[in-house]
DRENKOL-863642 format. One record per residue (C-alpha): residue in three letters; x, y, z. Coordinates in steps of 0.05 Angstrom, whole numbers, plus 5000, padded with zeros to 4 digits. Example, Ala and Ser with C-alpha at 12.3 -4.5 7.8 and 13.67 -1.06 7.14 Angstrom:
residues 2
NODE type   px   py   pz
NODE  ALA 5246 4910 5156
NODE  SER 5273 4979 5143
//
This chain:
residues 365
NODE type   px   py   pz
NODE  MET 2874 3873 1004
NODE  LYS 2816 3907 1038
NODE  LEU 2810 3852 1090
NODE  ARG 2886 3853 1104
NODE  THR 2884 3928 1113
NODE  LEU 2825 3922 1160
NODE  LEU 2860 3868 1201
NODE  LYS 2923 3911 1207
NODE  ARG 2883 3970 1230
NODE  LEU 2847 3927 1282
NODE  ALA 2914 3901 1307
NODE  VAL 2942 3971 1314
NODE  VAL 2880 3995 1352
NODE  ALA 2883 3934 1397
NODE  GLY 2956 3948 1412
NODE  VAL 2943 4020 1428
NODE  ILE 2886 4000 1475
NODE  LEU 2930 3948 1509
NODE  LEU 2988 3997 1519
NODE  ALA 2940 4049 1547
NODE  LEU 2911 3997 1594
NODE  ILE 2980 3976 1618
NODE  GLY 2999 4049 1629
NODE  TRP 2935 4063 1666
NODE  VAL 2945 4004 1713
NODE  ALA 3018 4024 1725
NODE  TYR 2999 4096 1739
NODE  TRP 2944 4080 1790
NODE  THR 2982 4024 1825
NODE  HIS 3041 4071 1839
NODE  ILE 2998 4124 1872
NODE  PRO 3012 4125 1947
NODE  ASN 2951 4096 1983
NODE  LYS 2953 4101 2059
NODE  PRO 2891 4088 2102
NODE  SER 2865 4136 2154
NODE  ASN 2867 4101 2221
NODE  ILE 2839 4110 2291
NODE  LEU 2899 4129 2333
NODE  ASP 2912 4085 2394
NODE  PHE 2850 4044 2379
NODE  ARG 2827 4010 2444
NODE  PRO 2753 3993 2443
NODE  SER 2720 3964 2505
NODE  THR 2653 3936 2524
NODE  PHE 2599 3968 2567
NODE  GLN 2524 3971 2577
NODE  ALA 2493 4033 2544
NODE  LYS 2420 4037 2564
NODE  THR 2379 4100 2555
NODE  ASP 2318 4126 2592
NODE  ALA 2275 4124 2529
NODE  ARG 2265 4073 2474
NODE  PHE 2286 4092 2404
NODE  PHE 2284 4066 2333
NODE  TYR 2347 4039 2301
NODE  SER 2367 3991 2246
NODE  ILE 2422 3940 2240
NODE  GLY 2433 3922 2167
NODE  ASN 2364 3914 2137
NODE  GLU 2329 3900 2204
NODE  LEU 2289 3955 2238
NODE  LYS 2285 3951 2314
NODE  ASN 2264 3990 2376
NODE  ALA 2294 3985 2446
NODE  ASP 2327 4025 2501
NODE  HIS 2396 4003 2477
NODE  LEU 2429 3977 2414
NODE  ASN 2406 3905 2421
NODE  LEU 2420 3858 2363
NODE  SER 2371 3808 2393
NODE  ALA 2312 3857 2397
NODE  PRO 2252 3837 2355
NODE  THR 2256 3857 2282
NODE  LEU 2198 3903 2264
NODE  LEU 2212 3908 2190
NODE  ARG 2262 3878 2140
NODE  GLY 2284 3915 2078
NODE  SER 2334 3962 2048
NODE  ILE 2317 4026 2087
NODE  ARG 2326 4089 2044
NODE  ASN 2289 4140 2086
NODE  ALA 2255 4143 2154
NODE  LEU 2218 4193 2198
NODE  VAL 2199 4180 2271
NODE  SER 2130 4204 2295
NODE  PRO 2132 4262 2345
NODE  ASP 2108 4217 2402
NODE  GLY 2161 4165 2386
NODE  THR 2112 4107 2381
NODE  ALA 2116 4097 2305
NODE  ILE 2162 4108 2247
NODE  ALA 2149 4120 2173
NODE  VAL 2199 4080 2133
NODE  VAL 2216 4076 2059
NODE  ALA 2243 4007 2044
NODE  ASP 2244 3971 1978
NODE  ARG 2201 4025 1945
NODE  LEU 2146 4018 1997
NODE  LEU 2126 4071 2049
NODE  THR 2106 4035 2113
NODE  VAL 2085 4059 2182
NODE  VAL 2112 4013 2236
NODE  GLY 2094 4015 2311
NODE  ARG 2151 4008 2361
NODE  ASP 2119 3945 2391
NODE  GLY 2107 3913 2323
NODE  THR 2031 3917 2333
NODE  LEU 2019 3972 2282
NODE  ILE 2043 3960 2211
NODE  ARG 2010 4000 2156
NODE  GLN 2032 3996 2083
NODE  VAL 2017 4068 2061
NODE  ALA 2036 4067 1987
NODE  ARG 2085 4046 1934
NODE  VAL 2136 4102 1925
NODE  ASP 2188 4124 1875
NODE  SER 2240 4178 1865
NODE  ILE 2235 4243 1827
NODE  TYR 2308 4231 1806
NODE  ARG 2291 4166 1771
NODE  GLU 2322 4158 1702
NODE  PRO 2295 4144 1652
NODE  LYS 2228 4170 1674
NODE  PRO 2166 4129 1658
NODE  ILE 2129 4189 1629
NODE  GLY 2056 4194 1650
NODE  GLN 2063 4146 1708
NODE  LYS 2033 4171 1774
NODE  PHE 2071 4157 1839
NODE  TYR 2080 4179 1911
NODE  ARG 2147 4209 1927
NODE  ASP 2196 4170 1970
NODE  GLU 2216 4232 2009
NODE  ASP 2187 4298 2035
NODE  PHE 2134 4263 2077
NODE  GLN 2115 4295 2144
NODE  TRP 2081 4274 2209
NODE  THR 2028 4319 2240
NODE  ARG 2042 4342 2311
NODE  ASP 1992 4293 2341
NODE  SER 2025 4234 2306
NODE  LYS 1957 4213 2277
NODE  SER 1969 4230 2204
NODE  LEU 2025 4226 2154
NODE  PHE 2027 4275 2095
NODE  LEU 2060 4256 2029
NODE  ILE 2065 4283 1958
NODE  LYS 2034 4249 1898
NODE  ASP 2064 4265 1830
NODE  GLU 2067 4244 1757
NODE  TYR 2129 4236 1714
NODE  TYR 2136 4286 1658
NODE  GLU 2191 4314 1613
NODE  SER 2231 4364 1653
NODE  ARG 2300 4394 1657
NODE  GLY 2332 4358 1715
NODE  SER 2288 4333 1772
NODE  GLN 2215 4354 1780
NODE  LEU 2224 4382 1850
NODE  PHE 2172 4436 1840
NODE  SER 2123 4394 1800
NODE  GLY 2061 4426 1770
NODE  LYS 2030 4357 1774
NODE  GLY 2043 4350 1848
NODE  GLU 1987 4338 1899
NODE  LEU 1989 4338 1975
NODE  TRP 1955 4279 2009
NODE  SER 1944 4258 2081
NODE  TYR 1944 4187 2108
NODE  ASP 1904 4172 2171
NODE  VAL 1945 4119 2209
NODE  GLN 1887 4090 2250
NODE  THR 1837 4083 2193
NODE  ALA 1889 4070 2139
NODE  SER 1853 4119 2093
NODE  MET 1883 4169 2044
NODE  HIS 1854 4239 2032
NODE  LEU 1870 4293 1980
NODE  VAL 1890 4358 2015
NODE  LEU 1912 4406 1961
NODE  SER 1920 4403 1885
NODE  PRO 1960 4428 1850
NODE  PHE 2018 4428 1900
NODE  PRO 2081 4451 1863
NODE  ALA 2125 4445 1925
NODE  TYR 2168 4398 1966
NODE  SER 2181 4440 2029
NODE  TYR 2121 4451 2074
NODE  PHE 2102 4455 2148
NODE  PHE 2039 4457 2190
NODE  GLY 2004 4513 2226
NODE  GLN 1943 4513 2270
NODE  GLY 1884 4469 2252
NODE  SER 1885 4453 2178
NODE  GLY 1934 4508 2161
NODE  ILE 1993 4489 2117
NODE  TYR 2052 4532 2094
NODE  PHE 2090 4513 2031
NODE  SER 2142 4544 1985
NODE  VAL 2135 4552 1910
NODE  PRO 2182 4582 1858
NODE  THR 2167 4649 1825
NODE  LYS 2180 4667 1752
NODE  ALA 2241 4706 1775
NODE  GLY 2271 4643 1806
NODE  ASP 2258 4661 1878
NODE  LEU 2216 4623 1929
NODE  GLN 2150 4648 1955
NODE  LEU 2119 4622 2020
NODE  ARG 2044 4609 2015
NODE  TYR 1990 4592 2066
NODE  PHE 1932 4544 2056
NODE  ASP 1878 4552 2109
NODE  GLY 1838 4492 2087
NODE  LYS 1799 4531 2034
NODE  ASP 1841 4586 2003
NODE  VAL 1915 4599 1987
NODE  ARG 1950 4665 1997
NODE  ASP 2022 4691 1997
NODE  VAL 2061 4702 2061
NODE  GLY 2113 4757 2060
NODE  SER 2155 4770 1999
NODE  PRO 2202 4724 1960
NODE  ASP 2265 4746 1996
NODE  GLY 2305 4682 1990
NODE  ALA 2341 4662 2054
NODE  LYS 2318 4722 2095
NODE  THR 2277 4708 2157
NODE  ILE 2204 4726 2151
NODE  VAL 2183 4780 2199
NODE  GLY 2115 4803 2222
NODE  GLY 2087 4735 2243
NODE  LEU 2049 4681 2207
NODE  PRO 1976 4689 2184
NODE  GLY 1951 4626 2219
NODE  GLY 1927 4665 2279
NODE  VAL 1949 4690 2347
NODE  GLY 1999 4643 2379
NODE  GLU 2012 4607 2314
NODE  SER 2059 4549 2330
NODE  PRO 2090 4519 2267
NODE  PHE 2108 4445 2265
NODE  PHE 2159 4411 2221
NODE  SER 2201 4348 2225
NODE  PHE 2273 4356 2203
NODE  SER 2313 4309 2158
NODE  SER 2377 4271 2172
NODE  ILE 2415 4324 2133
NODE  ASP 2388 4378 2180
NODE  TYR 2411 4334 2238
NODE  GLN 2480 4329 2210
NODE  ASP 2489 4401 2188
NODE  ALA 2454 4439 2244
NODE  VAL 2435 4396 2304
NODE  LEU 2502 4361 2316
NODE  PRO 2543 4426 2313
NODE  ALA 2492 4458 2360
NODE  LYS 2505 4401 2409
NODE  GLY 2580 4415 2405
NODE  VAL 2600 4358 2359
NODE  VAL 2657 4378 2312
NODE  PHE 2716 4348 2276
NODE  ALA 2777 4390 2295
NODE  ASN 2830 4386 2240
NODE  ASP 2902 4397 2265
NODE  GLN 2938 4405 2199
NODE  THR 3006 4416 2232
NODE  VAL 3009 4344 2255
NODE  ARG 2958 4316 2203
NODE  LEU 2909 4292 2255
NODE  LEU 2834 4298 2262
NODE  ARG 2800 4298 2330
NODE  LEU 2728 4284 2348
NODE  VAL 2708 4338 2398
NODE  ILE 2642 4340 2436
NODE  GLU 2627 4401 2479
NODE  ASN 2701 4421 2477
NODE  LYS 2724 4352 2501
NODE  PRO 2767 4309 2454
NODE  TYR 2749 4235 2446
NODE  LEU 2780 4200 2386
NODE  THR 2838 4219 2342
NODE  PHE 2847 4199 2269
NODE  THR 2909 4198 2226
NODE  GLU 2910 4227 2156
NODE  GLY 2902 4178 2099
NODE  GLU 2921 4184 2026
NODE  GLY 2872 4162 1973
NODE  LEU 2863 4169 1898
NODE  LYS 2834 4239 1908
NODE  GLY 2887 4261 1958
NODE  PRO 2889 4267 2035
NODE  TYR 2828 4246 2074
NODE  TYR 2802 4227 2144
NODE  CYS 2758 4166 2154
NODE  PRO 2702 4187 2203
NODE  GLU 2638 4218 2177
NODE  MET 2586 4262 2209
NODE  PHE 2532 4233 2164
NODE  GLY 2503 4172 2199
NODE  SER 2529 4195 2267
NODE  ALA 2477 4210 2321
NODE  PHE 2463 4215 2395
NODE  LEU 2421 4163 2431
NODE  PRO 2364 4193 2473
NODE  GLY 2393 4232 2531
NODE  ASP 2455 4253 2492
NODE  ARG 2503 4212 2535
NODE  TYR 2520 4160 2482
NODE  PHE 2543 4181 2413
NODE  LEU 2543 4135 2353
NODE  LEU 2602 4153 2307
NODE  ASN 2605 4132 2234
NODE  ALA 2675 4104 2224
NODE  ARG 2662 4059 2165
NODE  TYR 2723 4079 2124
NODE  CYS 2779 4073 2175
NODE  GLY 2837 4027 2160
NODE  ASN 2838 3993 2227
NODE  TYR 2762 3991 2237
NODE  ASN 2704 3991 2188
NODE  GLY 2637 4005 2222
NODE  GLN 2606 4047 2276
NODE  LEU 2630 4061 2347
NODE  LEU 2587 4078 2407
NODE  ILE 2621 4130 2452
NODE  ASP 2603 4141 2525
NODE  THR 2614 4216 2531
NODE  GLU 2619 4212 2607
NODE  THR 2674 4161 2611
NODE  ALA 2705 4170 2541
NODE  ARG 2702 4094 2532
NODE  TYR 2679 4068 2464
NODE  GLU 2656 4001 2437
NODE  ARG 2644 3967 2371
NODE  VAL 2572 3959 2350
NODE  PRO 2542 3915 2296
NODE  SER 2562 3937 2226
NODE  ASP 2515 3984 2189
NODE  THR 2479 4009 2252
NODE  ARG 2435 4071 2243
NODE  ILE 2398 4113 2294
NODE  TYR 2332 4149 2278
NODE  PRO 2324 4206 2328
NODE  ILE 2260 4247 2339
NODE  LEU 2275 4314 2308
NODE  ASN 2223 4369 2300
NODE  THR 2207 4440 2318
NODE  ASP 2181 4418 2386
NODE  SER 2245 4380 2405
NODE  ASP 2288 4440 2424
NODE  VAL 2315 4452 2354
NODE  ARG 2332 4523 2336
NODE  TYR 2302 4545 2270
NODE  ARG 2279 4604 2229
NODE  ILE 2224 4613 2177
NODE  THR 2242 4639 2108
NODE  SER 2206 4642 2041
NODE  GLY 2236 4573 2029
NODE  GLY 2205 4543 2091
NODE  ILE 2233 4523 2159
NODE  VAL 2309 4521 2164
NODE  ALA 2347 4491 2223
NODE  LYS 2402 4535 2250
//
């Protein structure tokens, strides 16, 4: 009797699950699903050479040329997660397949810096030391790369401000690593004159405090005022000229809008237009997905080639095209480029980027 009862219960449960599954499939399959398309899609072909060489990747192949050339020599192969071009444009620091590597644009300089890992890794291998796979910085002279060494420990959330953190420098020419500052409970930092380094640490009240390391001692700079701009100058000396390389997020959120790149949403006709310096280029129809209305182009992954004439647009999720488009802003023509193409621009405080200094570090604006 007990076995019979058990079998009956299992049959009932199985039936309920099956009915629920059928209902779920019916529900989702009847939701309207309309792709977002490029309106009047008419790509062409043209030669898009720039005055300067630049780093780019196509799929898992890193390259350098004066145009998006699929046949250019491959400098590195791997799943690229993060990258930062040196200020002089001759090298790039790349995180691919958990390895931080410095690659020269001619393929003559390849330095494996360190194995790296993420502070967001779960589960954490408690007690294991590692170099972070982000928050590395080039010095202004392009001779050294700074990175953060850390150790996994039990924490609430990520260990962004790690008490076990250390700041290290890597000399590209000699391939040698040197400890700069320990402890280093920060992730945001920038360089001053000489050996001066500014970095932001959390206070007990939950604010951020900017600090200055002159090579020997550490002292506070200003007060922990959150997002307010620090006034009164920096303590590095007369004519202090801070240096910092910005991330791809900074490029997307601050640099592209400063260059006049916007998506103009015309809700009356349900169209989205790509506008650059007040000139419209491409128009996109509204799509309907599981989460509601959407448009397919993305600012993330979009970038100008050197000289700002050619603009690479990320249009990977359009119904009538899945990939990137290269737009000639002078002629308004556009062409298909190899799928999964990414541009790595030089982006720092010396490259005409507007910024301000707060207790949280340097912020692009």
